[in-house]
C-alpha positions as CSV (number, residue, x, y, z in Angstrom):
1,M,75.0,132.7,147.4
2,K,75.1,131.3,143.9
3,Q,76.2,127.7,143.0
4,H,78.6,126.9,140.8
5,K,77.3,124.3,138.2
6,L,80.1,122.2,136.1
7,S,78.8,122.4,132.1
8,P,77.9,118.9,131.0
9,I,80.7,119.7,127.7
10,L,83.2,120.2,130.5
11,I,82.7,117.1,131.7
12,I,82.5,115.2,128.6
13,I,85.9,117.2,127.9
14,S,87.4,116.4,131.2
15,L,86.5,112.5,130.9
16,L,88.1,112.6,126.8
17,L,91.4,114.1,128.4
18,I,92.0,111.8,131.4
19,G,91.0,108.7,128.9
20,L,93.6,109.7,126.3
21,S,96.1,110.0,128.9
22,C,95.7,106.6,129.8
23,Y,96.2,105.1,126.6
24,S,99.4,103.4,125.8
25,P,99.9,101.4,122.5
26,I,100.8,97.6,122.6
27,N,103.9,96.8,120.2
28,S,103.2,92.8,118.8
29,R,105.2,91.1,116.0
30,G,103.0,89.5,114.0
31,K,104.2,85.6,112.3
32,D,107.1,85.8,109.6
33,I,105.4,85.5,106.0
34,D,106.8,82.3,104.0
35,E,109.2,83.9,100.9
36,T,107.6,81.3,98.7
37,L,103.8,81.2,98.3
38,T,102.1,77.6,98.9
39,N,99.4,76.7,96.2
40,W,100.3,80.0,93.5
41,P,100.5,78.6,90.0
42,Q,103.9,78.5,88.3
43,T,105.0,80.8,85.4
44,N,102.0,80.7,82.5
45,S,101.1,82.6,79.3
46,N,97.7,82.9,80.3
47,F,98.7,85.9,82.9
48,I,98.9,89.3,82.2
49,N,102.3,90.5,83.0
50,I,101.5,93.5,85.7
51,K,104.3,95.4,87.5
52,L,104.5,97.2,90.6
53,H,106.5,100.3,91.2
54,I,107.3,101.4,94.7
55,F,108.8,104.8,95.5
56,N,109.8,106.1,98.7
57,T,108.1,109.8,98.0
58,G,109.6,111.0,101.7
59,M,109.5,110.3,105.7
60,N,106.1,111.6,108.0
61,K,106.2,111.5,111.6
62,V,103.3,109.7,113.5
63,S,101.6,111.6,116.0
64,P,102.8,110.3,119.9
65,L,99.1,109.5,120.4
66,L,99.1,106.8,117.7
67,V,102.4,105.4,118.2
68,G,103.7,106.5,122.0
69,S,107.2,108.3,122.7
70,P,108.7,108.2,121.0
71,A,107.1,109.1,118.0
72,P,109.5,107.1,115.2
73,W,109.6,108.7,111.4
74,R,108.7,106.7,108.4
75,P,107.9,105.8,104.6
76,A,105.4,107.0,102.8
77,P,105.6,105.2,99.3
78,A,103.8,106.0,96.4
79,F,102.5,102.5,94.4
80,L,102.4,102.8,90.7
81,I,100.8,100.1,88.7
82,E,102.2,99.1,85.1
83,H,99.8,97.3,82.7
84,P,101.5,96.6,79.2
85,I,98.5,97.1,77.1
86,H,97.2,100.1,79.1
87,G,100.7,101.8,80.3
88,L,100.7,103.3,83.8
89,I,97.7,103.4,85.8
């Protein structure tokens, strides 16, 4: 009689699937950030006036493998820098 041998690839895939099924994310809240910046110089004529434009380009759904269930919809922002001399970057 012929004996069946498990291939190493099948064993690795099985272990990987078992490991992924045991994963669960831990949600933790970071510390609050002060609204005022400490040790930050006040308006100075030596600083260039650069503006940052932020646009919400839509929403994307995060994989449940990354964040657990239910998978939330999150914003997908785009950033645009406006330089006073060089224009939009």
